[in-house]
C-alpha positions in Angstrom: 0.0 0.0 0.0 1.2 3.5 -0.8 2.2 5.3 2.4 1.4 8.7 0.9 -1.7 7.6 -1.0 -3.5 6.0 2.0 -3.1 9.1 4.2 -6.4 11.1 4.5 -6.3 14.7 3.5 -7.5 17.0 6.3 -9.6 20.0 5.1 -9.7 23.2 7.1 -13.0 24.8 8.1 -12.8 27.7 5.6 -12.3 25.4 2.6 -15.1 24.0 0.4 -14.6 20.8 -1.5 -16.8 19.6 -4.4 -16.5 16.1 -5.8 -18.2 15.3 -9.1 -17.1 11.8 -10.2 -13.3 12.2 -10.9 -13.5 16.0 -10.9 -12.4 17.8 -7.7 -13.0 21.5 -7.0 -11.4 23.2 -4.0 -12.4 26.7 -3.0 -10.8 28.7 -0.1 -10.1 32.2 1.0 -7.2 32.7 -1.4 -8.9 31.3 -4.6 -10.3 28.3 -6.3 -8.6 25.3 -8.0 -9.9 22.4 -10.0 -8.4 19.0 -11.0 -9.6 16.1 -13.1 -8.2 12.9 -11.6 -7.5 9.6 -13.4 -10.8 7.6 -13.7 -9.2 4.6 -11.9 -8.8 6.5 -8.7 -11.8 6.5 -6.3 -12.2 9.7 -4.3 -14.3 10.0 -1.1 -15.2 13.2 0.7 -16.3 12.8 4.3 -18.1 16.1 5.1 -18.5 15.3 8.9 -14.8 14.4 9.5 -13.7 17.0 6.8 -11.3 14.6 5.1 -10.7 13.4 1.5 -9.5 9.9 0.9 -8.1 8.4 -2.3 -8.4 4.7 -3.1 -7.0 2.6 -5.9 -8.7 -0.5 -7.5 -5.7 -2.9 -7.5 -2.0 -3.2 -7.1 -1.1 -2.7 -10.8 2.1 -0.6 -11.1 0.4 2.4 -12.8 -2.4 2.5 -10.2 0.1 2.4 -7.3 1.9 5.4 -8.9 -1.3 7.3 -9.5 -2.5 6.7 -6.0 0.2 8.7 -4.3 0.3 11.3 -7.1 -3.5 12.0 -6.9 -3.4 12.3 -3.1 -0.4 14.7 -3.3 -2.0 16.9 -6.0 -5.3 17.2 -4.0 -3.4 17.9 -0.7 -1.4 20.7 -2.5 -4.7 22.2 -3.8 -6.2 22.2 -0.3 -3.0 23.8 1.2 -2.7 26.4 -1.6 -6.2 27.8 -1.3 -5.5 28.5 2.4 -1.9 29.8 2.3 -0.2 30.6 -1.1 3.0 28.8 -2.1 6.1 30.9 -2.4 9.5 30.5 -4.1 12.4 32.9 -3.5 15.2 33.5 -6.0 18.3 35.5 -5.7 20.5 37.0 -8.4 24.3 37.1 -8.0 26.7 38.9 -10.3 27.9 42.4 -10.9 25.2 44.4 -12.7 22.7 41.5 -12.6 19.3 42.7 -11.6 15.5 42.2 -12.1 12.6 44.5 -12.4 8.9 44.4 -12.9 7.5 46.0 -16.0 3.7 45.6 -15.9 2.9 41.9 -16.1 6.4 40.9 -17.1 9.7 40.2 -15.2 12.6 41.9 -16.9 16.0 40.3 -16.2 19.4 41.9 -16.9 21.8 39.1 -16.4 24.8 39.7 -18.5 23.3 39.3 -22.0 23.2 42.1 -24.6 19.5 42.3 -24.3 17.0 42.3 -21.4 15.1 39.0 -21.0 11.4 39.6 -20.4 9.2 36.8 -19.0 5.4 37.2 -18.9 3.9 36.4 -15.5 1.4 33.6 -15.7 -2.2 34.0 -14.6 -2.7 33.5 -10.9 1.0 34.3 -10.1 2.1 37.3 -8.1 5.8 38.4 -8.4 7.5 40.8 -6.0 10.9 42.3 -6.3 11.8 43.8 -2.9 15.4 44.4 -4.0 16.9 44.3 -7.6 18.6 41.0 -6.7 15.7 39.2 -5.1 12.5 37.8 -6.8 9.6 36.3 -4.8 7.0 34.2 -6.8 3.7 33.5 -5.0 0.5 31.7 -6.1 -2.1 29.1 -5.0 -1.1 26.5 -7.5 2.1 24.8 -6.4 3.0 23.4 -9.9 2.6 26.8 -11.6 4.7 28.6 -8.9 7.5 26.0 -9.2 7.5 26.0 -13.0 7.6 29.9 -13.3 10.5 30.0 -10.7 12.3 27.3 -12.7 11.8 29.3 -15.9 13.3 32.4 -14.3 16.3 30.3 -13.0 16.8 28.7 -16.4 17.5 32.2 -18.0 21.0 32.2 -16.2 21.6 29.2 -13.9 24.5 29.7 -11.5 27.8 28.8 -12.9 30.4 26.9 -10.9 33.5 29.1 -11.3 32.3 32.5 -10.0 28.8 31.6 -8.8 27.1 34.2 -11.0 23.5 33.6 -12.0 20.0 33.1 -10.7 19.6 30.6 -7.9 16.9 29.6 -5.4 17.3 31.3 -2.0 19.6 29.2 0.1 20.7 27.0 -2.8 24.3 25.8 -2.5 26.3 25.9 -5.7 29.4 23.6 -5.9 32.3 25.8 -6.8 35.2 24.6 -9.0 38.8 25.7 -9.0 39.8 27.8 -12.1 42.6 26.9 -14.4 45.9 26.3 -12.6 49.1 27.7 -14.1 50.4 25.0 -16.4 54.1 24.3 -16.9 55.4 25.5 -13.5 
């Protein structure tokens, strides 16, 4: 049995859950999310105990994988409509900086041109300092993907450590060229 899949998902008092076959809709104080689950997964909403449970029909490999995945996706939805998810990025490098221009994030990270990334729907970006970016939203997947797209513009390089990294990320540094022939 999947250890993650068999855990019930507790739902807080301010969150409304609607199950319609394999379609789940979660509405909370921060917004509303919907998900269509795989038809093999059986969803059960206990309104009195305020828990959602996910069950699988058999122990086929695909169903075992979908069991934990479905439970994790629904748990992230329930958590996200209560308290938005957040990813923090930091920019390191001389002259490297970020700015907000309407609904786009503009990055100056050592290229000849400024890289502009449109902010997806449902995402809020903050730039408290030119070298810090905060990405917030209720959908964990969208927040993580947009933060990864920002990081992909200029990932941290191992020699000087310049680039865009997640807050607190450790970059393994390499030694530069040693003087040859001496």
